N, C-alpha and C positions, 0 to 999 in steps of 0.2 A: 748430272750437273744441274745445279739450281740457278735460276735467273735472279738478277738483282732487282730489288724493289719491295714494295709492300703488298700484302694480300688484302683483299676486300675486308676480311674479318679484322685484320689489324687496324685498318683505317676507320672502321666503324667503332672499334673500341676506343681509339684516340678521340674521335669526334664525340662519343658519349661522355668521356671524362671531361673534355673541354666544356660541353654543354652543362653538365652538372656543376662544374666550378663556376660558370657564369651565372647560373641560377642562384647559387649560394652567395655570390659576391654582390649581386645587384642591390639587395636591401642595405648592405653595409655601405655601398657607394652612395646611395641616396641619403643615408644618414650623414655621411661625411660631407656631402655637398651642402646640406642644410646647416650643419654645424659651421662650415666655412662662411656661409652667407650671414649667419647670425653674428659670428665673431667680427666679420668685416663691417657690418652695420654698427655694431657696438663700438668698434674702434673708430669709425668715422665720427660718431657722436662725441666720444672722448676727445678726439683730435680737434673737433669744432669748439668744444668748451675750452680746451687749453689755448687754442688760437684766440678765442674771444677775450679770455683773461689777459693774454699777452698783448694783444692789440689795444685793449683798454688802458693798460699801463703805459705802453709805448706812445699812444696818440693823445692820451689825456682826455679822452671822450668816453662816454658810456657806450659799450658795445653789447649787442644782444644776439641771441640765437633764436630764430623764429621759424615756424613752419612755412613752407612755400605756398601751400594752399590752405584749405580749411582745417586740415589735420597734418600730422607728421608723416603720414604714409607717402605723400608725394615728394618728401625731402625737406630740407631746411637750408637756411642761409645765415651767415654771420655778417652782421652789418652794424655800422656805427649809427648812433642816434644823434642827429643834428637837426633839431626842429627850429625853424625860423618862422617868424610872422611876416606874411606878405599880403598885398592886396589881391583880391580875386581878379581873374583875367578880364572880366567885363567892367571892372571899376579900377582904372589905372591909378587914379589919385584918390585914395580912400583915407578915412580917418582911422586912428588907432583901434577904435572899437569895432571897425569893419574888417580888420585883417584876419586872415585864416592861418592856422598852424599848418605848415608844410614840412614834411620830413625830407631833408636834403642829404641824408646820410649815405655814405658810400658802402657798397656791398664789398665785403672782404673775401668771402668764400661761399660757394653754393654746392650743396650735396644733393644730387637728384639721381634719378634712374635706379632707385632701389629695387631689388627683386620683388615681383608681385606676390611671391609666396610668403613674404614677411608682412606682419602687421605691427605697427608702431603706435604707441599711445603714451600719454603723460598722466601721472596719477592725480594731478590737479589742473583742470583746464584753465584756471585763472592764474596759474603760476607763470612768472616771467623768468626768462634766463637772461637777465641783464647784469653786466659786470661793470663796476665803477672803475675809475682810474687807479684805485688801490688794488684791483684784482679780485675783490670780493663781490659776491652777488649783491645787487642793490637792495632787494627786498625778498623776504620770504624765508621759509624753513627749508628743510631738505626736500628735494624733488627727485622723483624716480621716473625714468623713462623706460618703458617695457617694450622689448622687441620679441615677438613670438613667431615661431615657424608653424608649418602645417601639422607637425607631429606633437605639438604642445610643449616642445622644448623652447627655451628662450634665454634671453639675457636681460638683466635689469641694470641700467646705468643710473647710479645714485649720485646726485650733485649736492654737495653740502653748501651751507651759507658762505663758507670760506672759499668756495669755488673748486674744491678738490673733488675728484671723481673716484668711484669704485664700481667695478663690474662684477655682478653675481651671475653664476650659471644656474639656470633652472632646467632640471632634467625632465620634469613633467609638470602638468598643471598650469602652464603659462596661459594667461588670458588677459584681454584688454578690456 
């Protein structure tokens, strides 16, 4: 009469099969995670541009998409441009020629906490992503924002002068 259960040899075979499967699946999982992060960041940029255009039309103000810090890597925000001229704090009653321009624009949306494994850059550092109350970009030609992962795969978000966006997938050679 045979007892119920597994032998040591059977358990070792099953463990070996599971280990081999895990070793083969790990690189695919890493690639899937990076692809998901790239797509998520590109979609966030497309959504921000669409929201900036929509808010510009709705509010009747110029709306811009600007980096949070010195570059796009730390994130970006969508905000209205509402520059007013006011007296400096130390001169309460000043003449018109002493007034300073102060941006009183409200922030509409902030995108931050991007994965550190991604690098983001714009093809023209002087390009502005400002949208007029007509929904079109205020100035400039086509602008490309490139989002790269560690494996040199990436996404390029292209923004036309009309304000429409297009996302291109880069399977290799992504660089900023």
